[in-house]
C-alpha positions as CSV (number, residue, x, y, z in Angstrom):
1,M,88.0,96.1,87.4
2,T,90.1,94.5,84.6
3,G,93.4,92.7,85.0
4,P,94.7,90.7,88.0
5,L,94.1,91.7,91.5
6,R,97.0,94.0,92.8
7,V,98.5,92.9,96.1
8,L,100.8,94.4,98.6
9,V,102.7,92.0,100.8
10,V,103.7,93.0,104.3
11,D,106.1,91.0,106.4
12,D,109.3,91.8,108.4
13,H,110.9,88.3,107.5
14,P,112.7,88.6,104.0
15,V,112.4,84.8,103.3
16,V,108.7,84.8,104.3
17,R,107.9,87.9,102.3
18,F,109.7,86.6,99.3
19,G,107.9,83.2,99.5
20,L,104.5,84.9,99.9
21,A,105.2,87.2,96.9
22,G,106.2,84.3,94.7
23,L,103.3,82.3,95.8
24,L,100.8,85.1,95.1
25,A,102.3,85.9,91.8
26,R,100.9,82.8,90.3
27,D,97.3,84.4,90.5
28,F,97.9,88.1,91.2
29,E,100.0,91.1,90.5
30,V,102.3,91.8,93.5
31,V,102.8,95.4,93.0
32,A,105.1,95.9,96.2
33,E,106.5,94.5,99.3
34,A,107.0,96.0,102.7
35,A,108.9,95.1,105.9
36,T,107.6,97.7,108.2
37,G,104.3,99.2,109.1
38,E,105.3,102.6,108.0
39,D,106.3,101.4,104.6
40,A,103.0,99.5,104.2
41,V,101.1,102.6,104.9
42,R,103.1,104.7,102.4
43,L,103.0,102.1,99.6
44,A,99.3,101.5,100.2
45,A,98.8,105.4,99.8
46,T,100.9,105.7,96.7
47,R,100.5,102.5,94.8
48,D,97.5,101.2,93.1
49,V,96.5,98.4,95.5
50,D,93.5,96.1,95.8
51,V,94.4,93.9,98.8
52,V,97.1,94.3,101.4
53,L,98.3,91.0,103.0
54,M,99.5,92.1,106.5
55,D,101.7,90.5,109.2
56,L,100.8,91.6,112.8
57,Q,104.3,91.6,114.3
58,L,106.6,93.9,112.2
59,G,109.4,94.6,114.5
60,A,110.1,98.2,116.0
61,G,107.7,100.9,115.1
62,V,104.2,100.6,113.7
63,D,102.6,97.1,114.1
64,G,100.3,95.4,111.7
65,V,97.2,96.4,113.6
66,E,98.1,100.1,113.6
67,A,99.2,100.0,109.9
68,T,95.9,98.4,109.1
69,R,94.0,101.1,110.8
70,R,96.1,103.8,109.0
71,I,95.6,102.0,105.7
72,R,91.9,101.7,106.2
73,A,91.6,105.4,106.9
74,L,93.0,106.3,103.4
75,P,90.8,107.7,100.8
76,D,89.4,104.8,98.9
77,P,91.6,102.3,100.8
78,P,92.5,98.8,99.8
79,Q,91.2,95.8,101.7
80,V,93.4,94.4,104.4
81,V,93.8,90.5,105.0
82,V,95.9,89.7,108.1
83,L,98.2,86.7,107.7
84,T,100.0,85.9,110.8
85,T,101.0,83.0,113.4
86,Y,99.2,84.8,116.2
87,D,95.8,83.7,116.9
88,S,94.9,85.1,120.4
89,D,91.4,86.4,120.8
90,A,93.1,89.9,121.6
91,D,95.0,89.9,118.3
92,V,91.9,88.9,116.2
93,V,89.7,91.5,117.9
94,R,92.2,94.2,117.5
95,A,92.8,93.5,113.8
96,V,89.1,93.4,113.0
97,E,88.4,96.5,114.9
98,A,91.2,98.2,112.9
99,G,89.3,97.4,109.7
100,A,90.9,94.1,108.6
101,T,88.6,92.3,106.1
102,G,90.2,88.9,106.7
103,Y,92.3,87.1,109.3
104,L,94.1,84.0,108.3
105,L,96.9,81.9,110.0
106,K,100.1,81.1,108.1
107,D,99.6,77.4,108.0
108,C,96.6,77.7,105.7
109,P,96.7,76.1,102.3
110,P,97.8,78.1,99.4
111,D,94.5,77.8,97.6
112,E,92.7,79.1,100.7
113,L,95.0,82.1,100.8
114,A,94.4,82.9,97.1
115,A,90.6,82.4,97.5
116,A,90.7,84.8,100.6
117,V,92.4,87.5,98.6
118,R,89.8,87.3,95.9
119,Q,86.9,87.4,98.4
120,A,88.5,90.2,100.4
121,S,88.8,92.3,97.3
122,T,85.0,92.5,97.1
123,G,84.7,93.4,100.6
124,R,83.6,90.1,102.0
125,T,84.9,89.2,105.4
126,V,87.3,86.1,105.3
127,L,88.3,84.2,108.4
128,S,90.1,80.9,109.0
129,P,87.7,78.4,110.4
130,D,89.3,78.4,113.7
131,I,89.1,82.2,114.0
132,A,85.5,82.2,112.8
133,R,84.4,79.9,115.6
134,R,86.4,81.8,118.2
135,L,84.5,85.0,117.1
136,L,81.2,83.3,117.1
137,R,81.7,82.3,120.7
138,R,82.4,85.9,121.7
139,T,79.3,87.3,119.6
140,P,75.8,87.1,120.9
141,A,73.7,84.8,118.7
142,P,71.9,86.6,115.8
143,A,68.2,87.2,116.1
144,V,67.0,84.1,114.2
145,T,63.2,83.8,114.0
146,K,61.2,80.7,114.9
147,R,60.5,80.0,111.3
148,E,64.2,80.4,110.4
149,V,65.1,77.8,113.0
150,Q,62.6,75.4,111.5
151,I,64.2,75.8,108.1
152,L,67.7,75.4,109.7
153,D,66.4,72.3,111.2
154,H,65.2,70.9,107.9
155,L,68.5,71.9,106.4
156,A,70.3,69.8,108.9
157,R,68.1,66.8,107.8
158,G,69.3,67.4,104.1
159,L,65.9,68.4,102.8
160,S,65.8,70.4,99.5
161,N,63.9,73.7,99.1
162,R,61.0,71.9,97.6
163,E,60.8,69.5,100.6
164,I,61.2,72.2,103.1
165,A,58.5,74.0,101.5
166,K,56.1,70.9,101.6
167,A,56.9,70.2,105.1
168,L,56.3,73.8,106.3
169,F,53.2,74.5,104.0
170,I,54.9,77.4,102.4
171,S,56.1,78.2,98.8
172,E,59.6,77.5,97.5
173,A,60.1,81.2,97.0
174,T,59.4,81.7,100.7
175,V,61.9,79.2,101.6
176,K,64.6,80.9,99.3
177,T,63.8,84.3,101.0
178,H,64.2,82.8,104.5
179,L,67.5,81.2,103.4
180,V,68.7,84.6,102.1
181,R,68.2,86.2,105.5
182,I,69.6,83.1,107.4
183,F,72.8,83.2,105.2
184,D,73.1,87.1,106.0
185,K,72.5,86.7,109.7
186,L,74.8,83.9,110.1
187,G,77.4,85.4,107.8
188,V,77.6,82.2,105.5
189,D,77.0,81.5,101.9
190,T,76.3,77.8,101.8
191,R,73.8,75.5,103.3
192,T,76.4,73.4,104.9
193,A,78.0,76.4,106.5
194,A,74.7,77.6,107.8
195,V,74.0,74.3,109.5
196,R,77.4,74.2,111.0
197,T,77.2,77.7,112.4
198,A,73.5,77.1,113.6
199,V,74.7,74.2,115.6
200,E,77.8,76.0,117.0
201,L,75.3,78.8,118.1
202,K,73.1,76.1,119.6
203,L,70.2,77.3,117.5
204,I,69.6,73.8,116.4
205,R,70.8,70.4,117.4
206,L,71.7,67.6,115.1
207,S,69.6,64.5,115.4
208,P,71.5,61.2,115.6
209,R,71.3,59.2,112.5
């Protein structure tokens, strides 16, 4: 795809919608704005949109969750990132089950919002840290192998790939392969995030320094 990402902003508050559109216009092409769920679905179906930024509460009629579900059911649908003030478990789960690629709160920094739009456009799941931790507590721990736990433990100690390979008597290539699998299972893309998530899931424990 060439050119800036095309974004549809959905929010029933005119001032908020105007502010979001202005903010996003710095980095993206805001192709349309919608105040209702019905308009959001119609615009997503008729405009060339890459990402929909969706509020959950849209007044009477179709709410953000149902609008998300309908948009994601369209042929070749855009990704949907929920941006809302509501962070209850029920809201999060409903939005994710409806097909939302991301879930952010309106107090997130502007650069975080822009990064989320970019990531969501590629199909990557984007969650605010608080939301991610909440979902992890609701989700069974992934099936991490004993060797992967050992590697996570060494990661937590700050060891490099070469140092981990030496400690476990394996090759650096094998360490890299394990890291790819660990990142995939934990839904992360950095070593720091892998350690943090592993600790939250009680897969490893940080040793006091």
